[in-house]
mmCIF file of the C-alpha atoms, coordinates in Angstrom:
data_MODEL
# 
_entry.id   MODEL 
# 
loop_
_atom_site.group_PDB 
_atom_site.id 
_atom_site.type_symbol 
_atom_site.label_atom_id 
_atom_site.label_alt_id 
_atom_site.label_comp_id 
_atom_site.label_asym_id 
_atom_site.label_entity_id 
_atom_site.label_seq_id 
_atom_site.pdbx_PDB_ins_code 
_atom_site.Cartn_x 
_atom_site.Cartn_y 
_atom_site.Cartn_z 
_atom_site.occupancy 
_atom_site.B_iso_or_equiv 
_atom_site.pdbx_formal_charge 
_atom_site.auth_seq_id 
_atom_site.auth_comp_id 
_atom_site.auth_asym_id 
_atom_site.auth_atom_id 
_atom_site.pdbx_PDB_model_num 
ATOM 1   C CA . MET A 1 1   ? -5.712  14.967  10.691  1.00 0.00 ? 1   MET A CA 1 
ATOM 2   C CA . GLY A 1 2   ? -6.570  11.661  12.369  1.00 0.00 ? 2   GLY A CA 1 
ATOM 3   C CA . HIS A 1 3   ? -6.101  8.167   11.107  1.00 0.00 ? 3   HIS A CA 1 
ATOM 4   C CA . ILE A 1 4   ? -7.579  7.366   7.711   1.00 0.00 ? 4   ILE A CA 1 
ATOM 5   C CA . PHE A 1 5   ? -8.877  3.879   7.027   1.00 0.00 ? 5   PHE A CA 1 
ATOM 6   C CA . VAL A 1 6   ? -10.285 2.529   3.760   1.00 0.00 ? 6   VAL A CA 1 
ATOM 7   C CA . LYS A 1 7   ? -11.639 -0.711  2.394   1.00 0.00 ? 7   LYS A CA 1 
ATOM 8   C CA . ALA A 1 8   ? -9.124  -2.250  -0.029  1.00 0.00 ? 8   ALA A CA 1 
ATOM 9   C CA . SER A 1 9   ? -8.683  -5.473  -1.940  1.00 0.00 ? 9   SER A CA 1 
ATOM 10  C CA . PHE A 1 10  ? -5.531  -6.961  -3.426  1.00 0.00 ? 10  PHE A CA 1 
ATOM 11  C CA . ARG A 1 11  ? -5.333  -9.576  -6.190  1.00 0.00 ? 11  ARG A CA 1 
ATOM 12  C CA . GLY A 1 12  ? -2.173  -11.527 -6.903  1.00 0.00 ? 12  GLY A CA 1 
ATOM 13  C CA . ARG A 1 13  ? -1.783  -15.257 -6.340  1.00 0.00 ? 13  ARG A CA 1 
ATOM 14  C CA . ASP A 1 14  ? -5.083  -15.013 -4.472  1.00 0.00 ? 14  ASP A CA 1 
ATOM 15  C CA . VAL A 1 15  ? -7.463  -12.295 -3.269  1.00 0.00 ? 15  VAL A CA 1 
ATOM 16  C CA . ILE A 1 16  ? -7.317  -10.633 0.139   1.00 0.00 ? 16  ILE A CA 1 
ATOM 17  C CA . GLU A 1 17  ? -9.739  -7.956  1.287   1.00 0.00 ? 17  GLU A CA 1 
ATOM 18  C CA . PHE A 1 18  ? -9.262  -5.519  4.128   1.00 0.00 ? 18  PHE A CA 1 
ATOM 19  C CA . GLU A 1 19  ? -12.424 -3.974  5.552   1.00 0.00 ? 19  GLU A CA 1 
ATOM 20  C CA . LYS A 1 20  ? -10.259 -1.315  7.230   1.00 0.00 ? 20  LYS A CA 1 
ATOM 21  C CA . ILE A 1 21  ? -6.638  -0.685  6.322   1.00 0.00 ? 21  ILE A CA 1 
ATOM 22  C CA . LEU A 1 22  ? -4.625  2.327   7.429   1.00 0.00 ? 22  LEU A CA 1 
ATOM 23  C CA . ILE A 1 23  ? -3.501  4.938   4.901   1.00 0.00 ? 23  ILE A CA 1 
ATOM 24  C CA . ASP A 1 24  ? -0.324  6.777   5.852   1.00 0.00 ? 24  ASP A CA 1 
ATOM 25  C CA . ALA A 1 25  ? 0.134   9.846   3.651   1.00 0.00 ? 25  ALA A CA 1 
ATOM 26  C CA . ARG A 1 26  ? 3.729   10.109  4.909   1.00 0.00 ? 26  ARG A CA 1 
ATOM 27  C CA . ALA A 1 27  ? 4.645   6.529   3.958   1.00 0.00 ? 27  ALA A CA 1 
ATOM 28  C CA . SER A 1 28  ? 6.204   6.067   0.535   1.00 0.00 ? 28  SER A CA 1 
ATOM 29  C CA . PHE A 1 29  ? 5.191   2.455   0.003   1.00 0.00 ? 29  PHE A CA 1 
ATOM 30  C CA . THR A 1 30  ? 2.479   -0.009  0.902   1.00 0.00 ? 30  THR A CA 1 
ATOM 31  C CA . VAL A 1 31  ? 3.790   -2.550  3.402   1.00 0.00 ? 31  VAL A CA 1 
ATOM 32  C CA . MET A 1 32  ? 2.480   -5.917  4.539   1.00 0.00 ? 32  MET A CA 1 
ATOM 33  C CA . PRO A 1 33  ? 3.611   -8.756  6.792   1.00 0.00 ? 33  PRO A CA 1 
ATOM 34  C CA . ILE A 1 34  ? 5.733   -11.256 4.875   1.00 0.00 ? 34  ILE A CA 1 
ATOM 35  C CA . ASP A 1 35  ? 3.351   -14.179 5.544   1.00 0.00 ? 35  ASP A CA 1 
ATOM 36  C CA . ILE A 1 36  ? 0.430   -12.337 3.910   1.00 0.00 ? 36  ILE A CA 1 
ATOM 37  C CA . ALA A 1 37  ? 2.600   -11.249 0.978   1.00 0.00 ? 37  ALA A CA 1 
ATOM 38  C CA . GLU A 1 38  ? 3.896   -14.766 0.290   1.00 0.00 ? 38  GLU A CA 1 
ATOM 39  C CA . LYS A 1 39  ? 0.371   -16.193 0.347   1.00 0.00 ? 39  LYS A CA 1 
ATOM 40  C CA . TYR A 1 40  ? -1.503  -13.534 -1.669  1.00 0.00 ? 40  TYR A CA 1 
ATOM 41  C CA . PHE A 1 41  ? 0.903   -11.502 -3.821  1.00 0.00 ? 41  PHE A CA 1 
ATOM 42  C CA . ILE A 1 42  ? 3.343   -12.128 -6.651  1.00 0.00 ? 42  ILE A CA 1 
ATOM 43  C CA . GLU A 1 43  ? 6.962   -12.153 -5.524  1.00 0.00 ? 43  GLU A CA 1 
ATOM 44  C CA . THR A 1 44  ? 9.648   -10.351 -7.515  1.00 0.00 ? 44  THR A CA 1 
ATOM 45  C CA . PRO A 1 45  ? 13.391  -11.008 -7.279  1.00 0.00 ? 45  PRO A CA 1 
ATOM 46  C CA . PHE A 1 46  ? 13.895  -7.558  -5.745  1.00 0.00 ? 46  PHE A CA 1 
ATOM 47  C CA . THR A 1 47  ? 14.525  -6.365  -2.202  1.00 0.00 ? 47  THR A CA 1 
ATOM 48  C CA . ALA A 1 48  ? 14.687  -2.870  -0.766  1.00 0.00 ? 48  ALA A CA 1 
ATOM 49  C CA . GLU A 1 49  ? 15.989  -1.248  2.382   1.00 0.00 ? 49  GLU A CA 1 
ATOM 50  C CA . LEU A 1 50  ? 13.149  0.541   4.084   1.00 0.00 ? 50  LEU A CA 1 
ATOM 51  C CA . LYS A 1 51  ? 13.457  3.121   6.846   1.00 0.00 ? 51  LYS A CA 1 
ATOM 52  C CA . LEU A 1 52  ? 10.575  2.836   9.288   1.00 0.00 ? 52  LEU A CA 1 
ATOM 53  C CA . GLY A 1 53  ? 8.878   5.623   11.202  1.00 0.00 ? 53  GLY A CA 1 
ATOM 54  C CA . ASP A 1 54  ? 10.618  4.562   14.417  1.00 0.00 ? 54  ASP A CA 1 
ATOM 55  C CA . GLY A 1 55  ? 14.037  4.982   12.773  1.00 0.00 ? 55  GLY A CA 1 
ATOM 56  C CA . ARG A 1 56  ? 14.786  1.298   12.200  1.00 0.00 ? 56  ARG A CA 1 
ATOM 57  C CA . THR A 1 57  ? 15.918  0.093   8.780   1.00 0.00 ? 57  THR A CA 1 
ATOM 58  C CA . VAL A 1 58  ? 14.626  -3.246  7.508   1.00 0.00 ? 58  VAL A CA 1 
ATOM 59  C CA . LYS A 1 59  ? 15.267  -5.299  4.415   1.00 0.00 ? 59  LYS A CA 1 
ATOM 60  C CA . ALA A 1 60  ? 11.974  -5.918  2.634   1.00 0.00 ? 60  ALA A CA 1 
ATOM 61  C CA . LYS A 1 61  ? 10.995  -8.240  -0.202  1.00 0.00 ? 61  LYS A CA 1 
ATOM 62  C CA . VAL A 1 62  ? 9.171   -6.604  -3.106  1.00 0.00 ? 62  VAL A CA 1 
ATOM 63  C CA . PHE A 1 63  ? 5.862   -8.049  -4.314  1.00 0.00 ? 63  PHE A CA 1 
ATOM 64  C CA . VAL A 1 64  ? 3.277   -6.887  -6.851  1.00 0.00 ? 64  VAL A CA 1 
ATOM 65  C CA . ALA A 1 65  ? -0.506  -7.173  -6.963  1.00 0.00 ? 65  ALA A CA 1 
ATOM 66  C CA . GLU A 1 66  ? -3.555  -5.388  -8.260  1.00 0.00 ? 66  GLU A CA 1 
ATOM 67  C CA . CYS A 1 67  ? -5.095  -3.108  -5.656  1.00 0.00 ? 67  CYS A CA 1 
ATOM 68  C CA . GLU A 1 68  ? -8.618  -1.701  -5.625  1.00 0.00 ? 68  GLU A CA 1 
ATOM 69  C CA . ILE A 1 69  ? -9.687  1.261   -3.491  1.00 0.00 ? 69  ILE A CA 1 
ATOM 70  C CA . GLU A 1 70  ? -12.768 3.435   -4.060  1.00 0.00 ? 70  GLU A CA 1 
ATOM 71  C CA . GLY A 1 71  ? -13.453 1.693   -7.384  1.00 0.00 ? 71  GLY A CA 1 
ATOM 72  C CA . ARG A 1 72  ? -9.974  2.439   -8.751  1.00 0.00 ? 72  ARG A CA 1 
ATOM 73  C CA . LYS A 1 73  ? -7.744  -0.515  -9.704  1.00 0.00 ? 73  LYS A CA 1 
ATOM 74  C CA . GLY A 1 74  ? -4.118  -0.757  -10.691 1.00 0.00 ? 74  GLY A CA 1 
ATOM 75  C CA . PRO A 1 75  ? -0.830  -2.628  -10.287 1.00 0.00 ? 75  PRO A CA 1 
ATOM 76  C CA . VAL A 1 76  ? 1.059   -1.741  -7.123  1.00 0.00 ? 76  VAL A CA 1 
ATOM 77  C CA . ARG A 1 77  ? 4.334   -2.525  -5.390  1.00 0.00 ? 77  ARG A CA 1 
ATOM 78  C CA . ILE A 1 78  ? 4.158   -3.974  -1.909  1.00 0.00 ? 78  ILE A CA 1 
ATOM 79  C CA . LEU A 1 79  ? 7.132   -4.192  0.435   1.00 0.00 ? 79  LEU A CA 1 
ATOM 80  C CA . ALA A 1 80  ? 6.941   -7.025  2.934   1.00 0.00 ? 80  ALA A CA 1 
ATOM 81  C CA . PHE A 1 81  ? 8.880   -7.946  6.056   1.00 0.00 ? 81  PHE A CA 1 
ATOM 82  C CA . GLU A 1 82  ? 8.380   -9.721  9.394   1.00 0.00 ? 82  GLU A CA 1 
ATOM 83  C CA . LYS A 1 83  ? 5.916   -8.099  11.814  1.00 0.00 ? 83  LYS A CA 1 
ATOM 84  C CA . ALA A 1 84  ? 4.962   -5.303  9.384   1.00 0.00 ? 84  ALA A CA 1 
ATOM 85  C CA . ILE A 1 85  ? 1.677   -3.553  10.057  1.00 0.00 ? 85  ILE A CA 1 
ATOM 86  C CA . PRO A 1 86  ? -0.469  -3.361  6.893   1.00 0.00 ? 86  PRO A CA 1 
ATOM 87  C CA . VAL A 1 87  ? -0.324  0.226   5.606   1.00 0.00 ? 87  VAL A CA 1 
ATOM 88  C CA . ILE A 1 88  ? -1.184  1.839   2.265   1.00 0.00 ? 88  ILE A CA 1 
ATOM 89  C CA . GLY A 1 89  ? 1.439   4.358   1.164   1.00 0.00 ? 89  GLY A CA 1 
ATOM 90  C CA . VAL A 1 90  ? 1.517   7.239   -1.302  1.00 0.00 ? 90  VAL A CA 1 
ATOM 91  C CA . ASP A 1 91  ? 2.968   5.121   -4.136  1.00 0.00 ? 91  ASP A CA 1 
ATOM 92  C CA . THR A 1 92  ? -0.241  3.053   -4.184  1.00 0.00 ? 92  THR A CA 1 
ATOM 93  C CA . LEU A 1 93  ? -2.511  6.095   -3.856  1.00 0.00 ? 93  LEU A CA 1 
ATOM 94  C CA . GLU A 1 94  ? -0.823  7.862   -6.774  1.00 0.00 ? 94  GLU A CA 1 
ATOM 95  C CA . THR A 1 95  ? -0.967  4.724   -8.922  1.00 0.00 ? 95  THR A CA 1 
ATOM 96  C CA . LEU A 1 96  ? -4.725  4.587   -8.358  1.00 0.00 ? 96  LEU A CA 1 
ATOM 97  C CA . GLY A 1 97  ? -5.245  8.323   -8.889  1.00 0.00 ? 97  GLY A CA 1 
ATOM 98  C CA . LEU A 1 98  ? -6.169  8.959   -5.268  1.00 0.00 ? 98  LEU A CA 1 
ATOM 99  C CA . LYS A 1 99  ? -5.012  11.453  -2.670  1.00 0.00 ? 99  LYS A CA 1 
ATOM 100 C CA . VAL A 1 100 ? -5.700  12.354  0.941   1.00 0.00 ? 100 VAL A CA 1 
ATOM 101 C CA . ASP A 1 101 ? -7.489  15.663  1.506   1.00 0.00 ? 101 ASP A CA 1 
ATOM 102 C CA . PRO A 1 102 ? -5.675  17.076  4.570   1.00 0.00 ? 102 PRO A CA 1 
ATOM 103 C CA . VAL A 1 103 ? -8.671  19.235  5.525   1.00 0.00 ? 103 VAL A CA 1 
ATOM 104 C CA . THR A 1 104 ? -11.362 16.543  5.507   1.00 0.00 ? 104 THR A CA 1 
ATOM 105 C CA . GLY A 1 105 ? -9.092  13.565  6.147   1.00 0.00 ? 105 GLY A CA 1 
ATOM 106 C CA . ARG A 1 106 ? -10.806 11.647  3.347   1.00 0.00 ? 106 ARG A CA 1 
ATOM 107 C CA . ILE A 1 107 ? -9.667  9.993   0.137   1.00 0.00 ? 107 ILE A CA 1 
ATOM 108 C CA . GLU A 1 108 ? -10.369 11.896  -3.079  1.00 0.00 ? 108 GLU A CA 1 
ATOM 109 C CA . LYS A 1 109 ? -10.097 10.848  -6.720  1.00 0.00 ? 109 LYS A CA 1 
ATOM 110 C CA . THR A 1 110 ? -7.640  12.839  -8.810  1.00 0.00 ? 110 THR A CA 1 
ATOM 111 C CA . GLU A 1 111 ? -6.854  13.085  -12.474 1.00 0.00 ? 111 GLU A CA 1 
ATOM 112 C CA . TYR A 1 112 ? -4.136  10.897  -13.909 1.00 0.00 ? 112 TYR A CA 1 
ATOM 113 C CA . TYR A 1 113 ? -1.179  12.889  -15.216 1.00 0.00 ? 113 TYR A CA 1 
ATOM 114 C CA . MET A 1 114 ? 1.705   11.889  -17.463 1.00 0.00 ? 114 MET A CA 1 
ATOM 115 C CA . LEU A 1 115 ? 4.637   14.267  -17.208 1.00 0.00 ? 115 LEU A CA 1 
# 
């Protein structure tokens, strides 16, 4: 499966739209550069240690915002740190009732489940 890009918008302190943002089905969380997060999202008092794909561990600030992808909206967590590359992770996809089809490499809507 190649790279998957989608159009996404985030609403927090202000609105930011991405015409093409990468979805990483192996990433747990959505990440953003700290300067974008501080300008557009709502900061929480929380931080998290985040292990990156290259093996580094970074301390990230936690923000929240409403995200919209494929007509689905919901509140999402965003982890932000210096020099982060904007990526949508599985936590955001599941919140919005979306998943990646590994065969087609496209986003699909799923049912919401409460277990």
